[in-house]
DRENZANU-589002 format. One record per residue (C-alpha): x, y, z; residue in three letters; residue number from 1. Coordinates in nm, 4 decimals. Layout:
        c1        c2        c3    r    k
         X         Y         Z  Ala  NUM
...
//
This chain:
        c1        c2        c3    r    k
    0.0000    0.0000    0.0000  Met    1
    0.3065    0.2273    0.0318  Phe    2
    0.5850    0.2763   -0.2188  Ala    3
    0.8366    0.5356   -0.3306  Phe    4
    1.0074    0.5304   -0.6676  Thr    5
    1.2264    0.7958   -0.8247  Tyr    6
    1.4500    0.8675   -1.1186  Lys    7
    1.7464    1.0986   -1.1477  Lys    8
    1.7074    1.3974   -1.3764  Thr    9
    2.0669    1.4815   -1.4577  Gly   10
    2.0412    1.8197   -1.2856  His   11
    2.2496    1.8180   -0.9667  Ala   12
    2.0714    1.5911   -0.7127  Gln   13
    1.7220    1.6790   -0.8348  Ala   14
    1.4898    1.3863   -0.8956  Arg   15
    1.1357    1.3029   -1.0010  Leu   16
    0.9446    1.0649   -0.7791  Gly   17
    0.6144    0.8984   -0.7059  Asn   18
    0.5010    0.8510   -0.3468  Leu   19
    0.2175    0.5996   -0.3082  Val   20
   -0.0058    0.5922    0.0015  Thr   21
   -0.3333    0.4120    0.0763  Pro   22
   -0.5200    0.7357   -0.0007  His   23
   -0.3526    0.8217   -0.3294  Gly   24
   -0.0308    0.9112   -0.5029  Gln   25
    0.1915    1.2174   -0.4791  Val   26
    0.4104    1.3200   -0.7701  Asn   27
    0.7308    1.4714   -0.6373  Thr   28
    0.8805    1.7245   -0.5906  Pro   29
    0.5641    1.8361   -0.4098  Ala   30
    0.4449    2.0916   -0.1574  Phe   31
    0.2481    1.9813    0.1500  Ile   32
   -0.0037    2.2385    0.2728  Phe   33
   -0.0601    2.2876    0.6457  Cys   34
   -0.4104    2.2172    0.7740  Ala   35
   -0.2668    2.2691    1.1213  Thr   36
   -0.5834    2.2194    1.3270  Lys   37
   -0.7438    1.9778    1.0781  Ala   38
   -0.8539    2.2692    0.8588  Ala   39
   -0.6996    2.4961    0.5980  Met   40
   -0.7429    2.8512    0.7235  Lys   41
   -1.0129    3.0133    0.5112  Gly   42
   -1.0416    2.7245    0.2640  Leu   43
   -1.2344    2.3988    0.2340  Thr   44
   -1.0925    2.0659    0.1224  Val   45
   -1.2879    2.1128   -0.2021  Asp   46
   -1.0962    2.4363   -0.2602  His   47
   -0.7739    2.2461   -0.2048  Met   48
   -0.8659    1.9689   -0.4473  Arg   49
   -0.9796    2.2148   -0.7149  Gln   50
   -0.6451    2.3950   -0.6819  Ala   51
   -0.4585    2.0727   -0.7625  Gly   52
   -0.3359    1.9908   -0.4109  Thr   53
   -0.1899    1.6418   -0.3691  Gln   54
   -0.1252    1.6175    0.0058  Ile   55
   -0.1888    1.8097    0.3286  Ile   56
   -0.0659    1.7808    0.6871  Leu   57
   -0.2129    1.8342    1.0319  Ser   58
   -0.0438    1.8992    1.3629  Asn   59
   -0.0259    1.6504    1.6484  Thr   60
    0.0361    1.9162    1.9150  Tyr   61
   -0.2682    2.1285    1.8330  His   62
   -0.5007    1.8322    1.7808  Leu   63
   -0.3881    1.6803    2.1110  Leu   64
   -0.5112    1.9961    2.2847  Leu   65
   -0.8298    2.0356    2.0806  Gln   66
   -1.0448    1.8372    2.0121  Pro   67
   -0.8249    1.5479    2.1323  Gly   68
   -0.7100    1.2400    1.9393  Pro   69
   -0.9832    1.0202    2.0909  Gln   70
   -1.2520    1.2432    1.9377  Val   71
   -1.0917    1.2324    1.5938  Ile   72
   -1.0401    0.8571    1.6131  Glu   73
   -1.4065    0.8087    1.7087  Lys   74
   -1.5081    1.0266    1.4128  Met   75
   -1.3192    0.7947    1.1763  Gly   76
   -0.9760    0.9584    1.1722  Gly   77
   -0.8580    1.2717    0.9961  Leu   78
   -0.9611    1.1502    0.6513  Gln   79
   -1.3285    1.1219    0.7433  Lys   80
   -1.3215    1.4022    1.0006  Phe   81
   -1.1881    1.6587    0.7508  Thr   82
   -1.3437    1.5161    0.4352  Gly   83
   -1.0044    1.5295    0.2619  Trp   84
   -0.9664    1.1579    0.1815  Arg   85
   -0.6284    1.2020    0.0197  Gly   86
   -0.2642    1.1565    0.1233  Pro   87
   -0.1944    1.3108    0.4641  Met   88
    0.0984    1.3609    0.6986  Leu   89
    0.1047    1.4468    1.0684  Thr   90
    0.4080    1.5877    1.2464  Asp   91
    0.5067    1.4719    1.5931  Ser   92
    0.4307    1.7867    1.7930  Gly   93
    0.7938    1.8441    1.8828  Gly   94
    0.8414    2.1618    1.6805  Phe   95
    0.5360    2.3339    1.8293  Gln   96
    0.6559    2.2604    2.1821  Ile   97
    0.9949    2.4048    2.0856  Phe   98
    0.8524    2.7185    1.9230  Ser   99
    0.6106    2.7926    2.2081  Leu  100
    0.8966    2.7474    2.4534  Gly  101
    1.1719    2.9324    2.2693  His  102
    1.0088    3.1305    1.9891  Gly  103
    1.0840    3.0727    1.6213  Ser  104
    1.4356    3.0489    1.4803  Val  105
    1.3656    3.3686    1.2838  Ala  106
    1.2761    3.5477    1.6069  Ser  107
    1.5986    3.4280    1.7688  Glu  108
    1.8102    3.5508    1.4795  Ile  109
    1.6367    3.8900    1.4895  Lys  110
    1.6797    3.9084    1.8662  Gly  111
    1.3099    3.8821    1.9467  Lys  112
    1.2708    3.6552    2.2482  Arg  113
    0.8925    3.6907    2.2730  Leu  114
    0.9032    3.7631    2.6472  His  115
    0.5381    3.8701    2.6385  His  116
    0.4284    3.5121    2.5771  Arg  117
    0.3659    3.2893    2.8777  Pro  118
    0.6188    3.0056    2.8818  Lys  119
    0.4414    2.6814    2.7931  Thr  120
    0.7433    2.4487    2.7668  Leu  121
    0.8152    2.3400    3.1237  Leu  122
    1.0891    2.0787    3.0935  Lys  123
    1.2536    1.8368    2.8517  Ile  124
    1.3750    1.5109    3.0071  Thr  125
    1.4617    1.1626    2.8893  Glu  126
    1.0953    1.0739    2.9312  Ala  127
    0.9675    1.3460    2.6988  Gly  128
    0.8565    1.7102    2.6861  Ala  129
    0.6377    1.8516    2.9630  Arg  130
    0.4335    2.1578    2.8697  Phe  131
    0.1205    2.3527    2.9489  Arg  132
   -0.1714    2.3925    2.7093  Ser  133
   -0.1897    2.7435    2.5710  Tyr  134
   -0.5701    2.7025    2.5806  Leu  135
   -0.6342    2.6324    2.9483  Asn  136
   -0.3022    2.5742    3.1240  Gly  137
   -0.3508    2.1975    3.1545  Gln  138
   -0.0202    2.0143    3.1909  Glu  139
    0.0838    1.7429    2.9428  Phe  140
    0.3799    1.5105    2.8986  Leu  141
    0.4419    1.4267    2.5337  Leu  142
    0.6624    1.1179    2.5034  Thr  143
    0.7857    0.9333    2.1945  Pro  144
    0.5307    0.6630    2.2696  Glu  145
    0.2367    0.8980    2.3235  Ser  146
    0.3222    1.0968    2.0087  Ser  147
    0.3006    0.7766    1.8038  Ile  148
   -0.0201    0.6742    1.9814  Gln  149
   -0.1764    1.0126    1.9043  Ile  150
   -0.0697    0.9959    1.5403  Gln  151
   -0.2041    0.6422    1.5167  Arg  152
   -0.5417    0.7692    1.6419  Ala  153
   -0.5361    1.0622    1.3984  Leu  154
   -0.4791    0.8137    1.1169  Gly  155
   -0.2632    1.0065    0.8679  Ala  156
   -0.0764    0.8030    0.6066  Asp  157
    0.2666    0.9387    0.6981  Leu  158
    0.3740    1.0096    1.0563  Ile  159
    0.6911    1.1373    1.2215  Val  160
    0.9071    1.0459    1.5222  Val  161
    0.9225    1.2803    1.8212  Leu  162
    1.2408    1.4859    1.8376  Asp  163
    1.3811    1.7844    2.0232  Glu  164
    1.4102    2.0758    1.7843  Cys  165
    1.7037    2.2767    1.9176  Thr  166
    1.7029    2.6572    1.9272  Pro  167
    1.9372    2.8418    1.6925  Tyr  168
    2.1451    3.0037    1.9667  His  169
    2.2714    2.6861    2.1387  Val  170
    2.6296    2.5631    2.0989  Asp  171
    2.7615    2.2427    1.9442  Gln  172
    2.7825    2.0485    2.2705  Ser  173
    2.4167    2.1167    2.3538  Tyr  174
    2.3174    2.0363    1.9955  Thr  175
    2.5044    1.7042    2.0173  Ala  176
    2.3343    1.6072    2.3432  Arg  177
    1.9979    1.7050    2.2010  Ser  178
    2.0582    1.5019    1.8841  Met  179
    2.1516    1.1969    2.0894  Glu  180
    1.8319    1.2397    2.2923  Leu  181
    1.6342    1.2663    1.9674  Ser  182
    1.7943    0.9427    1.8481  His  183
    1.6868    0.7631    2.1639  Arg  184
    1.3397    0.9074    2.1255  Trp  185
    1.3362    0.7942    1.7615  Ala  186
    1.4141    0.4366    1.8612  Leu  187
    1.1325    0.4466    2.1150  Arg  188
    0.9018    0.5966    1.8515  Ser  189
    0.9951    0.3192    1.6111  Leu  190
    0.9369    0.0513    1.8734  Gln  191
    0.5946    0.1945    1.9565  Glu  192
    0.5105    0.2252    1.5883  Phe  193
    0.5940   -0.1416    1.5325  Asn  194
    0.3680   -0.2370    1.8234  Arg  195
    0.0720   -0.0451    1.6849  Tyr  196
    0.1360   -0.0534    1.3097  Ala  197
   -0.2041   -0.0427    1.1433  Gln  198
   -0.1533   -0.3292    0.9001  Gln  199
    0.0303   -0.1167    0.6470  Gly  200
   -0.1955    0.1882    0.6748  Arg  201
    0.0775    0.4164    0.8122  Gln  202
    0.4499    0.4689    0.7574  Gln  203
    0.7050    0.6407    0.9776  Leu  204
    0.9622    0.9095    0.8969  Tyr  205
    1.2842    0.9544    1.0940  Gly  206
    1.4172    1.3054    1.1564  Ile  207
    1.7728    1.4288    1.1025  Ile  208
    1.8886    1.6826    1.3609  Gln  209
    2.2352    1.8291    1.4205  Gly  210
    2.1808    2.2018    1.3828  Gly  211
    2.4334    2.3856    1.1684  Ile  212
    2.7200    2.1467    1.2509  Tyr  213
    2.8333    1.9266    0.9574  Pro  214
    2.9739    1.6446    1.1732  Asn  215
    2.6488    1.6215    1.3698  Leu  216
    2.4377    1.6258    1.0548  Arg  217
    2.6444    1.3376    0.9165  Arg  218
    2.5917    1.1443    1.2401  Gln  219
    2.2198    1.2137    1.2137  Gly  220
    2.2166    1.0780    0.8590  Cys  221
    2.4043    0.7642    0.9623  Asp  222
    2.1512    0.7058    1.2391  Phe  223
    1.8356    0.7335    1.0254  Val  224
    1.9952    0.5318    0.7445  Asn  225
    2.0600    0.2504    0.9900  Ser  226
    1.6952    0.2266    1.0999  Gln  227
    1.3974    0.0919    0.9001  Pro  228
    1.2205    0.4243    0.8510  Phe  229
    1.0079    0.4641    0.5401  Phe  230
    1.1271    0.8193    0.4826  Gly  231
    1.3601    1.0938    0.6047  His  232
    1.2696    1.4395    0.7359  Ala  233
    1.5311    1.7119    0.7727  Ile  234
    1.4589    1.9177    1.0833  Gly  235
    1.6144    2.1513    1.3337  Gly  236
    1.7890    2.4836    1.2912  Ser  237
    1.9262    2.5223    0.9394  Leu  238
    2.1173    2.8449    0.9919  Gly  239
    2.0876    3.2215    0.9985  Ala  240
    2.0698    3.2849    0.6234  Cys  241
    1.9689    3.1184    0.2988  Lys  242
    2.3222    3.0251    0.1960  Ser  243
    2.3889    2.8537    0.5290  Gln  244
    2.0575    2.6689    0.5070  Met  245
    2.1399    2.5492    0.1557  Gln  246
    2.4787    2.4246    0.2722  Asp  247
    2.3215    2.2300    0.5591  Val  248
    2.0537    2.0801    0.3327  Val  249
    2.3095    1.9847    0.0654  Ala  250
    2.5358    1.8158    0.3187  Leu  251
    2.2401    1.6258    0.4663  Thr  252
    2.0831    1.4981    0.1441  Thr  253
    2.4250    1.3867    0.0213  Glu  254
    2.4480    1.1394    0.3094  His  255
    2.0895    1.0069    0.3092  Leu  256
    1.9675    0.6776    0.1632  Asp  257
    1.8291    0.7872   -0.1762  Pro  258
    1.5762    0.5047   -0.1892  Lys  259
    1.3641    0.6806    0.0742  Arg  260
    1.1601    1.0004    0.0242  Pro  261
    1.3241    1.3101    0.1720  Ile  262
    1.1138    1.5818    0.3342  His  263
    1.2333    1.9287    0.4365  Leu  264
    1.0364    2.0414    0.7410  Leu  265
    0.8903    2.3911    0.7610  Gly  266
    1.0420    2.5420    0.4453  Ile  267
    0.8208    2.7167    0.1880  Gly  268
    0.9982    3.0149    0.0327  Gly  269
    1.0179    2.9903   -0.3461  Ile  270
    1.3945    3.0349   -0.3711  Ser  271
    1.4349    2.7819   -0.0889  Asp  272
    1.2195    2.5305   -0.2767  Ile  273
    1.4155    2.5766   -0.5996  Ile  274
    1.7418    2.5250   -0.4111  Ala  275
    1.5994    2.2305   -0.2161  Gly  276
    1.4830    2.0523   -0.5303  Val  277
    1.8345    2.0852   -0.6728  Glu  278
    1.9689    1.9190   -0.3608  Lys  279
    1.7349    1.6201   -0.3795  Gly  280
    1.4409    1.7247   -0.1601  Ile  281
    1.1166    1.5472   -0.2553  Asp  282
    0.8600    1.7263   -0.0390  Thr  283
    0.8311    2.0540    0.1501  Phe  284
    0.5794    2.1892    0.4006  Asp  285
    0.5083    2.5351    0.5340  Cys  286
    0.2233    2.7600    0.6504  Val  287
    0.3637    3.0335    0.4263  His  288
    0.1043    3.0443    0.1419  Pro  289
   -0.2029    3.0845    0.3631  Thr  290
   -0.0314    3.2874    0.6365  Arg  291
    0.0899    3.5301    0.3717  Leu  292
   -0.2668    3.5606    0.2388  Ala  293
   -0.4005    3.6493    0.5843  Arg  294
   -0.1568    3.9411    0.5888  His  295
   -0.2648    4.0634    0.2455  Gly  296
    0.0132    3.9009    0.0453  Gly  297
   -0.0248    3.7397   -0.2970  Ala  298
    0.2472    3.5195   -0.4462  Leu  299
    0.3451    3.6361   -0.7937  Val  300
    0.6263    3.5618   -1.0361  Arg  301
    0.9102    3.8182   -1.0569  Pro  302
    0.7937    3.9350   -1.4014  Asp  303
    0.4554    4.0253   -1.2457  His  304
    0.6049    4.2078   -0.9477  Asn  305
    0.7090    4.5763   -0.9423  Pro  306
    0.9798    4.4597   -0.7006  Asn  307
    1.1196    4.1429   -0.8646  Pro  308
    1.3415    4.0712   -0.5636  Thr  309
    1.0291    3.9730   -0.3656  Arg  310
    0.8027    3.6730   -0.4179  Glu  311
    0.4793    3.8505   -0.3259  His  312
    0.2904    4.1787   -0.3476  Ile  313
    0.1008    4.3382   -0.0586  Asn  314
   -0.2587    4.4085   -0.1590  Leu  315
   -0.3057    4.6356    0.1425  Arg  316
   -0.0879    4.8978   -0.0234  Asn  317
   -0.2802    5.1953   -0.1620  Ser  318
   -0.1137    5.1616   -0.5019  Val  319
   -0.3605    4.8790   -0.5740  Tyr  320
   -0.6772    5.0724   -0.4810  Ser  321
   -0.7502    5.1531   -0.8467  Arg  322
   -0.5695    4.8672   -1.0194  Asp  323
   -0.8195    4.6730   -1.2307  Asp  324
   -0.5738    4.3994   -1.3317  Ser  325
   -0.5720    4.0470   -1.1833  Pro  326
   -0.2967    3.9265   -0.9537  Leu  327
   -0.1411    3.7402   -1.2473  Glu  328
   -0.2844    3.7689   -1.5993  Pro  329
   -0.2118    3.4078   -1.6930  Asp  330
   -0.3204    3.2440   -1.3650  Cys  331
   -0.6296    3.0210   -1.4038  Pro  332
   -0.7332    3.0359   -1.0373  Cys  333
   -1.0816    3.1539   -0.9373  His  334
   -0.9411    3.4746   -0.7884  Thr  335
   -0.7425    3.5820   -1.0930  Cys  336
   -1.0167    3.4973   -1.3432  Thr  337
   -1.2843    3.6908   -1.1546  Asn  338
   -1.1418    3.9709   -0.9405  Tyr  339
   -0.9119    4.2707   -0.9691  Ser  340
   -0.6388    4.3878   -0.7378  Lys  341
   -0.8567    4.6892   -0.6571  Ala  342
   -1.1386    4.4658   -0.5328  Tyr  343
   -0.9000    4.2560   -0.3254  Leu  344
   -0.7525    4.5743   -0.1796  His  345
   -1.1034    4.6907   -0.0887  His  346
   -1.1885    4.3599    0.0810  Leu  347
   -0.8748    4.3753    0.2921  Leu  348
   -0.9255    4.7375    0.3954  Lys  349
   -1.2908    4.6635    0.4783  Ala  350
   -1.1785    4.3583    0.6792  Gln  351
   -1.4033    4.1274    0.4791  Glu  352
   -1.2993    3.7671    0.5448  Leu  353
   -1.3590    3.6654    0.1846  Val  354
   -1.0527    3.8717    0.0916  Gly  355
   -0.8311    3.6291    0.2847  His  356
   -1.0073    3.3351    0.1188  Thr  357
   -0.9529    3.4744   -0.2306  Leu  358
   -0.5840    3.5416   -0.1664  Leu  359
   -0.5425    3.1953   -0.0135  Ser  360
   -0.7060    3.0369   -0.3190  Leu  361
   -0.4548    3.2108   -0.5431  His  362
   -0.1537    3.1322   -0.3238  Asn  363
   -0.2418    2.7616   -0.2986  Val  364
   -0.2871    2.7285   -0.6723  Gln  365
    0.0290    2.9312   -0.7279  Phe  366
    0.2305    2.6833   -0.5195  Met  367
    0.0791    2.3857   -0.6982  Asn  368
    0.1513    2.5445   -1.0378  Arg  369
    0.5076    2.6142   -0.9253  Leu  370
    0.5645    2.2511   -0.8275  Met  371
    0.4056    2.1291   -1.1524  Thr  372
    0.6335    2.3607   -1.3510  Ala  373
    0.9351    2.2292   -1.1595  Ile  374
    0.8399    1.8673   -1.2316  Arg  375
    0.7860    1.9416   -1.6006  His  376
    1.1177    2.1271   -1.6198  Ala  377
    1.2991    1.8344   -1.4603  Leu  378
    1.1338    1.5914   -1.7014  Ala  379
    1.2134    1.8116   -2.0028  Asp  380
    1.5691    1.8903   -1.8862  His  381
    1.4841    2.2636   -1.8753  Thr  382
    1.5245    2.3136   -1.5010  Phe  383
    1.8093    2.5610   -1.5535  Ala  384
    1.5713    2.7883   -1.7456  Gln  385
    1.3000    2.7467   -1.4817  Glu  386
    1.5510    2.8341   -1.2102  Lys  387
    1.6538    3.1438   -1.4034  Lys  388
    1.2937    3.2742   -1.3912  Arg  389
    1.3330    3.3066   -1.0163  Trp  390
    1.6931    3.4294   -1.0094  Ala  391
    1.6025    3.7745   -0.8748  Thr  392
    1.4555    3.6386   -0.5489  Leu  393
//
């Protein structure tokens, strides 16, 4: 019921693949959209299907807190609960515990420690991560075993081991200790998964940690290669800038078993996707397309952007108040074929929720069109030309 096949394309480490799950197939490279709380913000699953989406993910941490995995399991699992009935992935919950305890890596790099937020991460021990619910203060202990049990109840096709996602600011010795803890947690996750494996209805990804340190990343690769994971997921801090991130990703993919699908966790910038595909990444996930829409941003190609160094335009800006052109003249999405930038600007200024929906529709279809164009370019050996289209970003 599960399979992954791929072929090399002749362009760096880039490859074309086919990921088969019990709920359908995913042509790779592909983008996985985040239905964090078992819903796409502002969109229905029908919207997602009509936009050409292949796979979505939901978040173990948030669904543990509300409505609870037992509720979702009783409702038939995420497939029936959401109405998606297509390939799905759930993460382990580890990253959310990290981010609510430390803030995002981007915030660390910019020096924003988010002191105004109540601290929800209480303690990380060998047993697991103890934290408080941001909803009502209830205390939880998330262990490798309970993370797998929750993901089993949620019922996604692809699930992930629990790991400690280290902050950016920690040194190599802390990163090494954290990686070793994550390896022990991964073995416990794998053992629990084998106890509760749903007769081939789920597969487990191992996570590579190691921060920005090449020797630790290589050790992380050796560890996941040595275990019977179905796929690999590259996690943790990838650096303070794009070039450092690309170096870390390149080093990691070079040392991974190529027969397994490779996922890059939490990355969704266009230039990052182009670079990741070159380095052998098969799937990406990020909240970026819909989060950007909620802030008035529309993804557009550089040749449709007054500022070609950016991947989006901000429809809140007054320059669009009398612009009767679509977001992109050649985009077939519902938003571009029916509405002008001026109307979208009006909706945002009037705080009409449909404005966020229309921008999200465009951004989702934009990402799916981007990934389709990348796959076609790899198949046609024109990836260098496709990459050049985005060279200004």
